[in-house]
C-alpha positions as CSV (number, residue, x, y, z in Angstrom):
1,M,0.0,0.0,0.0
2,N,3.0,2.3,0.6
3,G,4.4,1.6,-2.8
4,Y,7.5,-0.2,-1.5
5,T,9.1,-2.6,-4.0
6,R,12.4,-3.5,-2.4
7,N,12.4,-7.0,-0.7
8,F,8.8,-7.3,-1.7
9,R,7.5,-10.8,-1.0
10,V,3.9,-10.6,-2.2
11,R,3.1,-11.9,-5.7
12,P,2.2,-9.0,-8.1
13,E,-1.2,-10.5,-8.8
14,V,-2.0,-10.6,-5.1
15,R,-0.8,-7.0,-4.6
16,Q,-3.0,-5.8,-7.5
17,R,-6.0,-7.5,-6.0
18,V,-5.4,-5.6,-2.7
19,I,-4.9,-2.3,-4.6
20,D,-8.2,-2.9,-6.6
21,A,-10.0,-3.6,-3.3
22,A,-8.7,-0.5,-1.7
23,I,-9.8,1.6,-4.7
24,E,-13.3,0.0,-4.7
25,L,-13.7,0.7,-0.9
26,N,-12.2,4.2,-1.3
27,Y,-9.6,3.3,1.3
28,K,-7.4,6.2,2.6
29,P,-4.3,5.6,4.8
30,N,-4.6,7.0,8.3
31,P,-2.0,9.8,8.6
32,M,-1.9,9.6,12.4
33,V,-0.8,6.0,12.3
34,R,1.9,6.8,9.8
35,T,3.0,9.7,12.0
36,I,3.6,7.3,14.9
37,A,5.5,4.9,12.8
38,A,7.7,7.4,10.9
39,K,8.0,10.0,13.7
40,R,7.1,12.5,11.0
41,T,3.7,14.3,10.5
42,N,4.3,15.0,6.8
43,L,2.5,18.2,7.6
44,V,3.8,21.7,6.6
45,A,2.3,24.9,7.9
46,I,1.9,28.2,6.1
47,L,2.0,31.0,8.7
48,G,1.0,34.6,8.2
49,S,-1.5,37.4,8.4
50,T,-4.9,37.7,6.7
51,R,-3.9,41.1,5.5
52,D,-0.7,40.3,3.6
53,E,-2.5,40.2,0.3
54,E,0.7,41.3,-1.6
55,V,2.2,37.8,-1.2
56,Y,-0.7,35.6,-1.9
57,A,0.7,34.6,-5.2
58,A,3.9,33.4,-3.5
59,V,1.8,31.4,-1.0
60,R,-0.2,29.7,-3.8
61,A,3.0,28.8,-5.7
62,A,4.6,27.3,-2.5
63,V,1.5,25.3,-1.8
64,R,1.5,23.8,-5.3
65,V,5.2,22.7,-4.9
66,L,4.6,21.2,-1.4
67,T,1.5,19.3,-2.4
68,G,3.2,18.1,-5.5
69,A,5.9,16.6,-3.2
70,S,3.1,14.7,-1.3
71,K,3.2,17.1,1.7
72,H,0.0,17.9,3.6
73,V,-0.3,21.7,3.9
74,C,-2.2,23.5,6.7
75,T,-2.6,27.2,7.0
76,S,-2.5,29.5,10.1
77,F,-3.4,32.9,8.9
78,L,-4.0,35.2,11.9
79,D,-6.0,38.3,12.1
80,A,-3.5,41.1,12.4
81,E,-6.0,43.1,14.6
82,T,-5.9,40.5,17.3
83,S,-2.6,38.7,17.0
84,V,0.6,39.6,15.1
85,F,2.0,36.1,14.5
86,G,2.0,32.7,16.0
87,A,3.0,29.1,15.6
88,P,0.3,26.4,15.1
89,S,-0.9,24.4,18.1
90,W,-0.3,21.1,16.3
91,R,3.0,19.5,15.4
92,V,4.5,20.1,11.9
93,D,7.6,19.0,10.1
94,G,8.2,22.4,8.7
95,A,6.8,25.8,8.1
96,I,6.8,28.7,5.6
97,A,6.3,32.0,7.4
98,V,5.0,34.9,5.5
99,R,6.6,38.2,6.7
100,P,7.3,37.1,10.3
101,T,7.7,40.0,12.6
102,D,9.6,38.3,15.4
103,A,11.6,35.2,16.1
104,Q,9.5,33.7,18.9
105,A,7.0,31.6,16.8
106,L,9.7,30.3,14.5
107,S,12.1,29.6,17.4
108,T,9.3,27.5,19.0
109,L,8.9,25.4,15.9
110,V,12.7,24.9,15.5
111,A,12.9,23.8,19.1
112,Q,10.3,21.2,18.3
113,G,12.5,19.9,15.4
114,A,10.7,21.7,12.5
115,S,12.5,23.4,9.6
116,C,11.5,26.9,8.8
117,V,11.7,29.2,5.7
118,S,10.4,32.8,5.8
119,I,9.2,35.0,2.9
120,D,10.1,38.6,3.3
121,G,11.3,38.1,6.8
122,S,14.5,38.8,8.6
123,V,14.0,37.5,12.1
124,G,17.2,35.4,12.1
125,V,15.6,32.0,12.2
126,G,15.8,29.5,9.3
127,D,16.2,30.2,5.6
128,T,14.8,33.4,4.0
129,V,13.5,34.3,0.6
130,C,13.0,38.1,0.1
131,T,12.0,40.7,-2.4
132,D,14.6,43.4,-3.1
133,E,12.5,46.3,-2.0
134,R,15.3,48.9,-2.5
135,T,15.8,47.9,-6.1
136,G,12.1,48.0,-6.7
137,V,11.9,51.6,-5.4
138,R,14.9,52.6,-7.5
139,L,13.2,51.2,-10.6
140,A,10.1,53.3,-9.9
141,F,12.1,56.4,-9.0
142,E,14.3,56.3,-12.1
143,H,11.4,55.6,-14.4
144,L,9.6,58.8,-13.2
145,R,12.8,60.8,-13.6
146,E,13.2,59.4,-17.2
147,R,9.6,60.5,-17.8
148,G,10.5,64.1,-17.0
149,H,9.5,64.4,-13.4
150,E,11.9,66.5,-11.3
151,S,9.7,66.1,-8.2
152,I,9.1,62.7,-6.8
153,V,6.6,62.0,-4.0
154,Y,6.2,58.9,-1.9
155,A,2.6,58.0,-0.9
156,R,1.7,55.4,1.7
157,A,-1.3,54.2,3.7
158,G,0.3,55.2,7.0
159,A,2.5,53.0,9.3
160,D,0.0,53.0,12.1
161,H,-2.7,51.5,9.9
162,A,-0.7,48.6,8.5
163,P,-0.1,45.2,10.1
164,G,3.3,44.7,11.7
165,A,4.8,42.7,8.9
166,T,3.7,45.2,6.3
167,R,5.1,48.0,8.4
168,I,8.6,46.4,8.1
169,V,8.4,46.1,4.3
170,G,7.0,49.7,4.2
171,A,9.9,51.0,6.2
172,D,12.4,49.4,3.7
173,R,10.5,51.1,0.8
174,R,10.4,54.5,2.5
175,G,14.1,54.3,3.4
176,A,15.0,53.5,-0.2
177,Y,12.9,56.5,-1.4
178,E,14.6,58.9,1.1
179,S,18.1,57.7,0.1
180,L,17.3,58.3,-3.6
181,C,16.1,61.8,-2.8
182,D,19.4,62.5,-1.1
183,E,21.3,61.0,-4.0
184,H,19.5,63.3,-6.5
185,A,19.3,66.3,-4.2
186,I,15.5,66.3,-4.3
187,A,13.4,67.4,-1.3
188,P,11.5,64.3,-0.1
189,L,7.8,64.5,0.4
190,I,6.0,61.6,2.1
191,C,2.2,61.7,2.1
192,E,-0.3,59.5,3.9
193,T,-3.6,58.5,2.4
194,V,-5.5,56.8,5.2
195,S,-8.7,58.9,4.8
196,E,-10.3,61.0,2.1
197,G,-9.0,64.1,3.9
198,D,-5.5,62.7,3.9
199,T,-5.7,62.0,0.2
200,A,-7.0,65.4,-0.6
201,R,-4.2,67.0,1.4
202,A,-1.6,64.8,-0.3
203,L,-2.9,65.7,-3.7
204,G,-2.8,69.4,-2.7
205,E,0.9,69.0,-1.8
206,V,1.6,67.1,-5.0
207,S,-0.2,69.8,-7.1
208,A,1.9,72.5,-5.4
209,R,5.0,70.9,-6.9
210,G,3.5,71.1,-10.4
211,A,3.8,68.0,-12.5
212,A,4.9,65.4,-9.9
213,G,5.6,61.8,-10.1
214,V,4.3,59.6,-7.3
215,I,5.5,56.3,-6.0
216,A,2.6,54.6,-4.3
217,S,3.6,52.1,-1.6
218,D,0.9,49.6,-2.7
219,T,-2.1,49.2,-4.9
220,P,-4.8,50.5,-2.5
221,T,-2.7,53.7,-2.0
222,A,-2.5,54.2,-5.7
223,M,-6.2,53.6,-6.1
224,R,-7.1,56.2,-3.4
225,L,-4.9,58.7,-5.2
226,L,-6.6,58.0,-8.5
227,Q,-10.1,58.3,-7.0
228,G,-9.1,61.5,-5.2
229,A,-7.5,63.0,-8.3
230,N,-10.7,62.3,-10.3
231,G,-12.8,64.0,-7.6
232,L,-10.6,67.1,-7.5
233,G,-10.1,67.4,-11.3
234,V,-6.3,66.7,-11.1
235,P,-5.3,65.4,-14.5
236,T,-4.0,61.8,-14.2
237,P,-1.9,61.1,-16.1
238,G,-0.6,64.6,-16.7
239,Q,-0.2,66.6,-13.6
240,L,0.0,63.4,-11.6
241,S,1.9,60.3,-12.7
242,I,1.9,57.2,-10.5
243,V,4.1,54.1,-10.2
244,C,2.7,51.4,-7.9
245,L,4.9,49.1,-5.9
246,G,3.3,45.7,-6.5
247,D,1.2,44.5,-9.4
248,T,-2.4,43.3,-9.0
249,E,-5.4,42.8,-11.1
250,M,-6.8,46.0,-9.7
251,A,-3.7,47.9,-11.0
252,R,-4.2,46.5,-14.5
253,L,-7.9,47.3,-14.5
254,A,-7.6,50.9,-13.1
255,T,-8.2,53.9,-15.3
256,P,-5.6,54.8,-16.3
257,S,-3.9,51.4,-15.9
258,L,-1.1,51.7,-13.3
259,T,2.6,51.4,-14.1
260,C,3.9,49.0,-11.5
261,V,7.0,47.3,-10.1
262,R,6.1,43.6,-10.3
263,Q,7.8,41.3,-7.9
264,P,8.5,37.6,-9.0
265,L,6.1,36.3,-6.3
266,E,5.6,32.8,-7.9
267,Q,9.3,32.3,-8.2
268,I,9.7,33.4,-4.6
269,G,7.0,30.9,-3.4
270,R,8.6,28.1,-5.4
271,T,12.0,28.9,-4.0
272,A,10.8,29.0,-0.5
273,A,9.1,25.6,-0.9
274,G,12.1,24.1,-2.5
275,L,14.4,25.2,0.3
276,L,12.0,23.7,2.8
277,L,11.8,20.4,1.0
278,E,15.6,20.2,0.9
279,R,15.7,20.6,4.7
280,L,12.9,18.0,5.1
281,N,14.5,15.5,2.8
282,A,18.0,15.7,4.2
283,P,19.1,12.5,6.1
284,A,18.5,12.6,9.8
285,D,22.2,12.2,10.6
286,S,23.4,15.0,8.2
287,P,25.2,17.9,10.0
288,P,23.2,21.1,10.2
289,S,23.9,23.6,7.4
290,E,24.0,27.3,7.5
291,A,20.9,29.4,6.9
292,R,20.4,30.3,3.2
293,H,19.2,33.7,2.0
294,E,17.7,34.2,-1.5
295,T,16.8,37.7,-2.8
296,F,14.8,38.5,-6.0
297,A,14.4,41.8,-7.7
298,G,11.3,43.0,-9.5
299,E,10.7,44.4,-12.9
300,L,9.0,47.6,-14.1
301,I,5.8,47.1,-16.0
302,E,5.0,50.3,-17.9
303,R,1.3,51.2,-18.4
304,Q,-0.8,54.3,-19.0
305,S,-0.2,56.1,-15.7
306,T,3.3,57.3,-16.5
307,P,3.4,59.0,-20.0
308,T,6.5,61.0,-21.0
309,M,6.2,64.6,-19.8
310,Q,6.5,67.5,-22.3
311,R,9.4,69.7,-21.2
312,S,8.8,73.5,-21.6
């Protein structure tokens, strides 16, 4: 029933009769019994927050790889309003953590013998697979400069209104923007778009700079800017050009469609799952290896929201 063929002492025709009977009876092996025998659960957890929508594509890709390797996958997506992060209450062989904010949950799993890989996390536990946020911001910044914008603005939802993991990523993006402003001797302007009033004030500050290019920290921020600009009669594109960090279906369907920095999320998910499977498949007596760190840069996808500006 387990597919073993080495030292197999049952005649092939007898084995086939057993298999046929199992199919007819819809027999399923009991994973709990296998767990006791193998001292392995064959269970992998995906940990994260319900609000980390940016990385869902990476999670889907990781799940496909894991299930393709005959692993059972369970999810533990916590509500960021009530709990930042946590380990599952059941035993697992390994875990992929989506944007972990601290080392406690992963350290607990490692102490139980589990292997861990994090996506966009730097908590010092296990392997990590990350997006290169600074390169992504640079792509957006340089694209707007090439389109003729001498003033570059950074718009975000506001650190106090984002879950902990997203705040960490947002801090990296903001830091990259401020460094680029210093590099090009441009006065930085960071605008928040939590409410309609915030968005209106942000658009007012952008308009005061003339034709300004805006780097939006995520798709919702870009959409709020587009909606506010339409209500205030701010030409977009024209007076306002937007590059969004992250590519979603919403960005593609917006009017105008949004130029974006697209992260290779599926590749990131596949890599995270591959690293975890390597750990799980390693011989039990093999010496522990050093943590591995993989980083992937995004690419700029040009759409209607960033036309070339006419220089006077």
